[in-house]
C-alpha positions as a Markdown table, in Angstrom:
| # | Residue | x | y | z |
|---|---|---|---|---|
| 1 | Unk | -75.8 | 274.7 | 142.0 |
| 2 | Unk | -72.5 | 273.0 | 143.0 |
| 3 | Unk | -74.3 | 270.9 | 145.6 |
| 4 | Unk | -76.6 | 269.5 | 142.9 |
| 5 | Unk | -73.7 | 268.4 | 140.8 |
| 6 | Unk | -71.9 | 266.9 | 143.8 |
| 7 | Unk | -75.1 | 265.2 | 145.0 |
| 8 | Unk | -75.4 | 263.5 | 141.5 |
| 9 | Unk | -71.8 | 262.4 | 141.9 |
| 10 | Unk | -72.7 | 260.9 | 145.3 |
| 11 | Unk | -75.2 | 258.6 | 143.6 |
| 12 | Unk | -72.5 | 257.3 | 141.2 |
| 13 | Unk | -70.6 | 255.9 | 144.2 |
| 14 | Unk | -73.2 | 255.1 | 146.8 |
| 15 | Unk | -76.4 | 253.1 | 146.2 |
| 16 | Unk | -79.7 | 254.7 | 147.1 |
| 17 | Unk | -81.9 | 253.2 | 149.8 |
| 18 | Unk | -79.7 | 250.3 | 150.6 |
| 19 | Unk | -78.5 | 250.2 | 154.2 |
| 20 | Unk | -74.8 | 249.5 | 154.5 |
| 21 | Unk | -75.3 | 247.7 | 157.9 |
| 22 | Unk | -78.5 | 245.7 | 157.4 |
| 23 | Unk | -78.2 | 244.9 | 153.7 |
| 24 | Unk | -74.4 | 244.7 | 153.5 |
| 25 | Unk | -74.4 | 241.7 | 151.0 |
| 26 | Unk | -76.5 | 243.7 | 148.6 |
| 27 | Unk | -74.6 | 246.9 | 149.2 |
| 28 | Unk | -71.1 | 245.6 | 148.5 |
| 29 | Unk | -72.0 | 244.1 | 145.2 |
| 30 | Unk | -73.9 | 247.2 | 144.0 |
| 31 | Unk | -72.5 | 249.0 | 140.9 |
| 32 | Unk | -72.0 | 252.2 | 142.9 |
| 33 | Unk | -70.0 | 250.6 | 145.7 |
| 34 | Unk | -67.9 | 248.5 | 143.3 |
| 35 | Unk | -67.2 | 251.7 | 141.3 |
| 36 | Unk | -66.1 | 253.6 | 144.5 |
| 37 | Unk | -63.8 | 250.7 | 145.5 |
| 38 | Unk | -62.2 | 250.5 | 142.1 |
| 39 | Unk | -61.3 | 254.2 | 142.2 |
| 40 | Unk | -59.8 | 254.0 | 145.7 |
| 41 | Unk | -57.9 | 250.8 | 145.0 |
| 42 | Unk | -56.5 | 252.1 | 141.7 |
| 43 | Unk | -55.5 | 255.4 | 143.3 |
| 44 | Unk | -53.9 | 253.7 | 146.2 |
| 45 | Unk | -51.9 | 251.2 | 144.1 |
| 46 | Unk | -50.9 | 253.4 | 141.2 |
| 47 | Unk | -50.8 | 257.0 | 142.3 |
| 48 | Unk | -50.8 | 257.4 | 146.0 |
| 49 | Unk | -47.1 | 257.2 | 146.7 |
| 50 | Unk | -46.1 | 259.7 | 144.0 |
| 51 | Unk | -48.8 | 262.1 | 144.8 |
| 52 | Unk | -48.1 | 262.0 | 148.5 |
| 53 | Unk | -44.4 | 262.7 | 147.8 |
| 54 | Unk | -45.2 | 265.6 | 145.5 |
| 55 | Unk | -47.6 | 267.1 | 148.0 |
| 56 | Unk | -45.1 | 266.8 | 150.9 |
| 57 | Unk | -42.4 | 268.3 | 148.6 |
| 58 | Unk | -44.5 | 271.4 | 148.1 |
| 59 | Unk | -44.7 | 271.8 | 151.8 |
| 60 | Unk | -41.0 | 271.2 | 152.4 |
| 61 | Unk | -40.3 | 274.8 | 151.3 |
| 62 | Unk | -42.0 | 276.2 | 154.3 |
| 63 | Unk | -40.4 | 276.2 | 157.8 |
| 64 | Unk | -43.5 | 274.9 | 159.6 |
| 65 | Unk | -45.4 | 273.2 | 156.9 |
| 66 | Unk | -42.4 | 270.9 | 156.2 |
| 67 | Unk | -43.6 | 268.9 | 159.2 |
| 68 | Unk | -46.8 | 267.7 | 157.5 |
| 69 | Unk | -47.1 | 263.9 | 157.5 |
| 70 | Unk | -49.3 | 261.5 | 155.5 |
| 71 | Unk | -51.9 | 259.8 | 157.6 |
| 72 | Unk | -54.0 | 258.4 | 154.8 |
| 73 | Unk | -56.2 | 255.4 | 155.7 |
| 74 | Unk | -57.6 | 253.9 | 152.6 |
| 75 | Unk | -57.8 | 250.5 | 154.4 |
| 76 | Unk | -60.4 | 252.1 | 156.7 |
| 77 | Unk | -62.5 | 253.2 | 153.8 |
| 78 | Unk | -61.3 | 256.8 | 153.5 |
| 79 | Unk | -62.1 | 258.5 | 150.2 |
| 80 | Unk | -59.3 | 261.1 | 150.7 |
| 81 | Unk | -55.6 | 261.5 | 151.4 |
| 82 | Unk | -55.0 | 262.9 | 154.9 |
| 83 | Unk | -52.0 | 265.1 | 155.9 |
| 84 | Unk | -51.6 | 266.2 | 159.5 |
| 85 | Unk | -49.5 | 268.9 | 161.1 |
| 86 | Unk | -49.2 | 269.7 | 164.8 |
| 87 | Unk | -48.6 | 273.3 | 165.9 |
| 88 | Unk | -48.2 | 274.8 | 169.3 |
| 89 | Unk | -49.6 | 278.3 | 169.6 |
| 90 | Unk | -50.0 | 280.3 | 172.9 |
| 91 | Unk | -49.4 | 277.1 | 174.9 |
| 92 | Unk | -52.1 | 275.1 | 173.0 |
| 93 | Unk | -51.5 | 272.2 | 170.7 |
| 94 | Unk | -53.4 | 272.2 | 167.4 |
| 95 | Unk | -53.6 | 269.6 | 164.6 |
| 96 | Unk | -54.2 | 271.0 | 161.1 |
| 97 | Unk | -55.6 | 268.3 | 158.9 |
| 98 | Unk | -55.6 | 268.6 | 155.1 |
| 99 | Unk | -58.0 | 266.3 | 153.4 |
| 100 | Unk | -57.7 | 265.8 | 149.6 |
| 101 | Unk | -60.5 | 263.8 | 148.0 |
| 102 | Unk | -59.5 | 261.2 | 145.5 |
| 103 | Unk | -63.0 | 261.1 | 144.1 |
| 104 | Unk | -63.4 | 264.8 | 143.3 |
| 105 | Unk | -60.9 | 267.7 | 143.0 |
| 106 | Unk | -61.8 | 269.3 | 146.3 |
| 107 | Unk | -60.2 | 269.6 | 149.7 |
| 108 | Unk | -61.1 | 270.5 | 153.3 |
| 109 | Unk | -58.9 | 271.8 | 156.1 |
| 110 | Unk | -59.8 | 271.0 | 159.6 |
| 111 | Unk | -58.2 | 272.5 | 162.7 |
| 112 | Unk | -58.6 | 270.8 | 166.1 |
| 113 | Unk | -57.4 | 271.9 | 169.5 |
| 114 | Unk | -55.8 | 269.0 | 171.4 |
| 115 | Unk | -55.4 | 268.5 | 175.2 |
| 116 | Unk | -51.7 | 269.3 | 175.3 |
| 117 | Unk | -51.5 | 268.6 | 179.1 |
| 118 | Unk | -52.3 | 264.9 | 178.4 |
| 119 | Unk | -49.2 | 264.7 | 176.2 |
| 120 | Unk | -46.6 | 267.0 | 177.8 |
| 121 | Unk | -45.7 | 268.3 | 181.2 |
| 122 | Unk | -46.1 | 272.0 | 181.9 |
| 123 | Unk | -42.3 | 272.5 | 181.7 |
| 124 | Unk | -42.1 | 270.6 | 178.4 |
| 125 | Unk | -44.9 | 272.8 | 177.0 |
| 126 | Unk | -43.0 | 275.9 | 177.9 |
| 127 | Unk | -39.8 | 274.4 | 176.4 |
| 128 | Unk | -41.6 | 273.5 | 173.1 |
| 129 | Unk | -43.2 | 277.0 | 173.0 |
| 130 | Unk | -39.9 | 278.7 | 173.4 |
| 131 | Unk | -38.3 | 276.5 | 170.7 |
| 132 | Unk | -41.1 | 277.3 | 168.3 |
| 133 | Unk | -39.6 | 279.8 | 165.8 |
| 134 | Unk | -42.9 | 280.2 | 163.9 |
| 135 | Unk | -44.2 | 283.8 | 164.0 |
| 136 | Unk | -47.3 | 283.3 | 161.9 |
| 137 | Unk | -50.6 | 282.6 | 163.6 |
| 138 | Unk | -52.7 | 279.5 | 163.0 |
| 139 | Unk | -55.0 | 281.3 | 160.6 |
| 140 | Unk | -52.1 | 282.5 | 158.5 |
| 141 | Unk | -50.7 | 279.0 | 158.3 |
| 142 | Unk | -54.1 | 277.7 | 157.1 |
| 143 | Unk | -54.2 | 280.5 | 154.4 |
| 144 | Unk | -50.7 | 279.4 | 153.3 |
| 145 | Unk | -51.9 | 275.8 | 153.0 |
| 146 | Unk | -54.9 | 276.8 | 151.0 |
| 147 | Unk | -52.8 | 278.9 | 148.7 |
| 148 | Unk | -50.4 | 275.9 | 148.0 |
| 149 | Unk | -53.3 | 273.5 | 147.5 |
| 150 | Unk | -55.1 | 275.7 | 145.1 |
| 151 | Unk | -52.2 | 277.1 | 143.2 |
| 152 | Unk | -49.9 | 274.1 | 143.0 |
| 153 | Unk | -52.2 | 271.1 | 143.3 |
| 154 | Unk | -55.2 | 272.7 | 141.5 |
| 155 | Unk | -57.8 | 271.6 | 144.1 |
| 156 | Unk | -60.7 | 273.7 | 145.2 |
| 157 | Unk | -62.0 | 274.1 | 148.7 |
| 158 | Unk | -65.3 | 272.4 | 149.4 |
| 159 | Unk | -67.7 | 275.2 | 150.2 |
| 160 | Unk | -68.6 | 275.3 | 153.9 |
| 161 | Unk | -72.3 | 275.6 | 153.3 |
| 162 | Unk | -72.5 | 272.1 | 151.7 |
| 163 | Unk | -70.0 | 270.2 | 153.9 |
| 164 | Unk | -72.8 | 269.1 | 156.3 |
| 165 | Unk | -75.5 | 268.8 | 153.6 |
| 166 | Unk | -77.4 | 265.5 | 154.4 |
| 167 | Unk | -78.0 | 263.0 | 151.7 |
| 168 | Unk | -81.1 | 261.3 | 153.2 |
| 169 | Unk | -81.3 | 258.2 | 151.0 |
| 170 | Unk | -77.6 | 257.0 | 151.4 |
| 171 | Unk | -75.9 | 255.2 | 154.2 |
| 172 | Unk | -72.3 | 254.1 | 154.5 |
| 173 | Unk | -70.4 | 252.3 | 157.2 |
| 174 | Unk | -71.3 | 254.1 | 160.5 |
| 175 | Unk | -73.4 | 256.8 | 158.9 |
| 176 | Unk | -77.0 | 255.5 | 158.6 |
| 177 | Unk | -79.8 | 257.1 | 156.6 |
| 178 | Unk | -80.2 | 260.7 | 157.6 |
| 179 | Unk | -76.7 | 261.0 | 158.9 |
| 180 | Unk | -74.6 | 260.7 | 155.7 |
| 181 | Unk | -73.3 | 264.1 | 154.7 |
| 182 | Unk | -71.6 | 265.5 | 151.6 |
| 183 | Unk | -68.3 | 265.5 | 153.5 |
| 184 | Unk | -68.7 | 261.8 | 154.3 |
| 185 | Unk | -69.3 | 261.0 | 150.6 |
| 186 | Unk | -66.0 | 262.4 | 149.4 |
| 187 | Unk | -63.6 | 262.4 | 152.4 |
| 188 | Unk | -64.1 | 260.1 | 155.4 |
| 189 | Unk | -66.5 | 259.0 | 158.1 |
| 190 | Unk | -65.7 | 261.6 | 160.6 |
| 191 | Unk | -68.1 | 264.2 | 161.8 |
| 192 | Unk | -66.7 | 267.5 | 160.7 |
| 193 | Unk | -67.1 | 270.2 | 163.3 |
| 194 | Unk | -66.5 | 273.9 | 163.0 |
| 195 | Unk | -62.7 | 274.6 | 163.2 |
| 196 | Unk | -61.6 | 275.4 | 166.7 |
| 197 | Unk | -59.7 | 278.6 | 166.1 |
């Protein structure tokens, strides 16, 4: 049911059967694309700074979550605010990304394992791990983030079963027909993979 509602919303912001790359002139003047750009531009100019500060203020109360930083890229066409936090657990470096859509009141949390050895020497990794006072595991931190987002910010988690639902007749930027997913419509152009936990 929710996917039908969201799919109808997709068609408010993205024109059907117009290729972003081969019919760009037609695409960027479509009512749908103009509507999407107006929402993002208005949010960015009028609300972004205050909302970002309020979100980060909610996380300030927590020892580890206070290190969240705003990495929002509206200039790149993102449809969401992006907050990243890096955590070292068991000698591995993880990035937790909180994505809050500015088009719908939904969020997604993504967790990626990074190649820590490319960033730090083995001795530095040990030093960072020993300095880490966080006792909660990664999954517990994600649950804490979800609780804050849902209770304080009143966002809902985008259901996992519709994140990769394809919208066959829509294209946008790098996502051609048959590759544009529900996640792309409301968040950004990344390919969302299963969390690496």
